[in-house]
N, C-alpha and C positions, 0 to 999 in steps of 0.2 A: 504494500501500499505505500511506502515510505518511499520505496526505492527510487522511483524519479525525481522526488524532491532532493534526495539525498543524492543523487547522480549532478543533478545540475549544482549542488553546493561542491562537489567535487570537482566539476570541472570548470567551474568559475574562480576558485580556491588554486586550479591550477595554471588557468590559463593569467590570475593575477600576479603567480610567483614567476611565471616566465617572463611576462611584460616588464616585473620589478627588474628581475635580472639583466634584461635587454637595458633597461634605462641605465642601471648601475654599472654595466661593462662601457657603454658608450660614456655614460659621466667620468668614469676611470680614465678610459684614454682622451678625453677633452682637458680633463685637469692635468694629465701627465704631458699631452703637447704645450698649454699654459705655463706650467712650472718650467719645462725644460727653456720655453722662447725667454719667459722671466729671468731664468736662472743663468742661462748662457749672456741671453741681451743685456740684460741690467752690469755686469761685468765687463763688458766690450763697451760701455758708453765713455764719452773721453769729449773735451771741446774740439778735438781736432774733426771729429764725425761731422760737425755740420759747420766747419771752418774750412777745409781743406776739401780737395777735388778728388777724385779717382785715379787720377793720372801718377799719383807720389806714389800707388800702389800700397805697400806694405804699411810705408809712414801718411798714408792719405785718409781723405774720411769720404764720405757720401753725399757732401754738399750739392755735388753737379745733380746727383740721383735724385737728390729729393727736391729740388727745383725743378728738374724734368719730369717727375710722378705729379707733381702741382699740377704744372702747366697741361701735360698727358690728360690729366683726369679733369682740369678746369673744360678743354676742348670737348672733350668725350659728353662732358654733361652737359655741355654747352647747347649741343647740337641733339642731345637724346630728350633734354625735358621738354622744350616747345614741341616738337614734333611728338613725344608720348603723350603730353598733357590733350593734345587735339587730336589725337588719334582715340585715347581712351573716352574722351569729351564725346565723340561721333558715336563710337560702341555704346555708350550708355544711352546716349538721348535720342540719336536718328537711326543705330541699327538694333537697337533693341530688341529681342525676339523675333529676329530674319534670318532666315537663312544664310544670307551674303554675311551677317556680325556673328552668328555662331562659326561659320566657315573662317573668318578672321581671328576669331579667339583663339580655335583650333589652330593654326598656323602661327598666332603669337605664344600658344605654348610651346610647340613645336620649336620655335627659334630660343624660347625660354631655357631650353634644356638643349639648345646644341652645344657641340663642343668648342671653345673657345680658338682652339686653334683652326677651325675651319673658318670664322670669322677674320683671322687673322691672314688666312692665303685668299680669301676674297678680294680682301682691301689691299693683299700685296698685288692682286691681279689688275683690279678695276681701277687703283690710286698710283701704287707704288713703278710697276711697270711702265704703262702710258707716261707719268712726269718723268722718267727717265729717257723714253725716246725721244718725248716734244723738247725736253730740255740738254739734249745730248748728252745727257750724264751729269750733269750741273747738277740737277734735284735728284734723288734717287730714294732712300729713304728719309723720313721725316718724323717729326712731332705730331703734325697734322696727320698723316697716315694712322701713325697710333691712336689718337685720339677718335677718328673716325671707327676704327677696328672695337674702341673701347664703348663708342656710342653703339653701337650694333648689339652688344652685350646687355649695356641700360636700357636699351630701348622697350625691350620686353616687358621686362621689370615695371618699367613706369605705365605702359599701356595697362598691364592689368591692374596695378595699383589703383589707376585713377577710373577704370572703368568700375573695380568693385568698390571704391568709395563712392561712386556718383550712386550707382545702383542700390545705396544704401542709405540714401537721402530719402528719407519719407515722402509717399507718393502725395499726401495732402498739403505738402511744401508747393508742388509744384500744382497742385491743382488750386490752391488759393491764388496763387501768381496768376493763372491764364485766367482765374473767374475775373481778376480784377484788368484785363486786356494787355497784359504784359506780353510782349512779343517773345517767341520761342527764343531770338538768339540771347536776349536781356534777362529773360529766367534762367539761361545756361551761364550767361556770365555774371550776374549780379547776385545770383540768388543760389544755384545749386553749386557751383567751383566755388563761392565763397563759403558754403556750410561744409563742404570735403575739402578744403584748402590743407586743414591739419595732416588728413592722411595723404592728399599728395604730397605735400612735402616731405613726410616721412617716406614715402614712396622712392623721392629722388633721394633722399638719404641713404636707403637701403640701398639704391644702386646704386651711388656712390661708391657704397661699402665696396660692393659686389665689384666692381671694376680694378678695387684699388690693388688687390693683389694679383691681378691679372700678369701672367708673365708670357704663354705662347704667343698671343696676337702681336705682343709688342716685338718679339725677334723676328716678326718677318714685316714690321711695316717701320717701326722708329728706330731699329737695331741696337742701337746705344754708340755712346759718346763718352770718352775720358774726360772730356774738357766740358767746363762750362758752356751749354746752349741757352740762347733764351729765345732766339726765331724758332718757332715751332716748324718752318720748313726746312731746317736743317736736322740732320742726325740728332737723335737726345736720349740720354740715359735716364734709365727708371730704377728704384727700386727693387721690383720684382726682378729684372733682368741683371741688376748687379748682384742680387740673393744667389741667382741662378747661377751665374759666372764664377763666382767666389766658392760655392759650396763645390764646385768642381775643381777647384783649386788643390793641390794638396799641400800647402802652406798652412797653419796652423794660424797664423794671425789673420790670413784672409777670411779664414772661417769663422774667427770672432768677428771680422766687419760683417760678415753674412748675416751672423746672429744680431748683431748689434741693427740692422736693417731690417731684420724680422720682427725685432723687437719694437723698432718704430711703425712700422706699418702695424701691428697687432694694437697698437695703443691708440692710432689714427681710428681705427675701425672699432674697437671701443666706445672713442669718444663719439662717432657718429651713430651710434645704436645708443647710447645714453642719449645723447641730444634728440633723438627720434622717439625715444619712450617718452622724454619729459614733454615734448610737443603733443604725443598722445592723450598724456593722462592730463595735461592743462587742458586739453579740448574736451575730455569727457567732463571734467569739474566744472567748466563752463558750461556747458549741454546741459549739467545737473542744475 
């Protein structure tokens, strides 16, 4: 009589045990990675890391790589943000519940999970090779090409976030504005986007965190540069590329610089995550 109930309890307890173990294993590896990054990275931090360039080798720092990462990430997010927000708005407000909208969402999800090296090869084909041919080799790899590759990675994140945030806006808000004779474009710009702006900003910040550690696409686009480069049309160094390069070097001092670069990226991504959480929490408080 009680056997089905007992069997369900046993099954539930077993499922809870396995899920808890899986969570603990994942958290253990995450804690291990963070601990090693903090331990190795903090010990390698010094002033020359932020003041000297990589051209000095073991006696140098990562100043040019940090500046290059900031420029490339800025180019990427500056390209992806307006396109992503506009595309997400169109999906949520003009193509919602249509076959075309569902197809675009499906393709966007595929792009969201596409390998980053594919994006790098694509940009290498459509930007690096043509610019090399048109300029007779004077412009080849560039920070701009790296930014375009990162923009392709950030774009589906922003599109998805904007789409979801706008669809979460209550329908009564739309109905109230339309009943007052507000045009659709004004409703979208002045009401809906304003209501969902905290979520959209959070999506942009998460996309920036997503592209900050990308290495593969930059190897085919920005390539790298041991000297300080400010012009986006020149070859440009970046922290992920330098970490990859120094990690393959046999010297221990180069490994220390790689750990320091990994620590800087980790702290940057952590800061972006905290800022996005803060924006979301403030938005929830204000709506409450």
